[in-house]
C-alpha positions in Angstrom: 27.0 51.1 19.6 24.2 50.4 22.0 21.7 50.0 18.9 23.9 47.7 16.9 23.8 45.3 19.8 20.0 45.6 20.0 19.7 45.2 16.0 22.3 42.0 16.4 20.2 40.4 19.3 17.2 41.2 17.2 18.3 39.6 14.2 19.8 36.7 16.1 16.6 36.0 18.0 14.8 36.4 14.4 17.2 33.7 12.9 16.4 31.5 16.1 12.9 31.7 15.7 12.8 31.1 11.8 15.2 28.1 12.0 12.5 26.6 14.7 9.8 27.1 12.6 11.5 25.4 9.5 12.6 22.5 11.6 8.9 22.0 12.9 7.9 22.3 9.3 10.4 19.7 8.0 9.5 17.5 10.9 5.8 17.7 10.0 6.6 16.8 6.3 8.7 14.0 7.4 5.7 12.5 9.6 3.2 13.2 6.9 5.6 11.2 4.1 6.0 8.5 6.6 2.5 8.0 7.5 1.7 8.1 3.6 4.4 5.3 3.0 2.8 3.3 6.2 -0.7 3.2 4.0 0.9 2.4 1.0 2.5 -0.5 2.5 -0.9 -1.5 4.2 -2.7 -1.0 0.7 0.1 -3.3 -1.0 -0.6 -5.7 1.3 -4.2 -5.9 1.1 -3.6 -5.8 -2.9 -1.5 -8.8 -2.5 -3.7 -10.6 -0.2 -6.4 -10.1 -2.6 -4.5 -11.3 -5.5 -3.7 -14.4 -3.6 -7.1 -15.0 -2.9 -8.5 -14.2 -6.1 -5.7 -16.8 -7.6 -7.0 -19.7 -5.3 -10.4 -18.9 -6.3 -9.8 -19.4 -9.8 -7.6 -22.3 -9.3 -10.7 -24.0 -7.4 -13.2 -22.9 -10.4 -10.7 -24.5 -12.9 -10.3 -27.8 -10.8 -14.0 -28.0 -10.6 -14.4 -27.3 -14.2 -11.9 -30.4 -15.0 -13.7 -32.4 -12.6 -17.1 -31.7 -14.5 -15.8 -32.5 -17.7 -13.9 -35.4 -16.4 -17.5 -36.6 -15.5 -19.5 -35.5 -18.6 -16.7 -37.3 -20.6 -17.0 -40.6 -18.3 -21.0 -40.1 -18.8 -20.6 -39.8 -22.8 -18.7 -42.9 -23.0 -21.1 -44.6 -20.8 -23.8 -43.5 -23.1 -21.7 -44.4 -26.4 -21.1 -47.9 -24.9 -24.9 -48.5 -24.3 -26.0 -47.6 -27.8 
């Protein structure tokens, strides 16, 4: 009878230890996933900011090109009038 109690206590302690180890493992996995998600969000924000900056840069280039075309067209008109 005494050995059965010892075996039961041993099994109980082993199960408690294993469940503690598994819980710790799952908590660490969750923390790693959370950190990865935070990094992905940060990266996505940087991509979005970069996209906005690049779009604005292209818009300014297009506007500059339009202004230059308007100036060139006006200069050509002036030259044609003089001829």
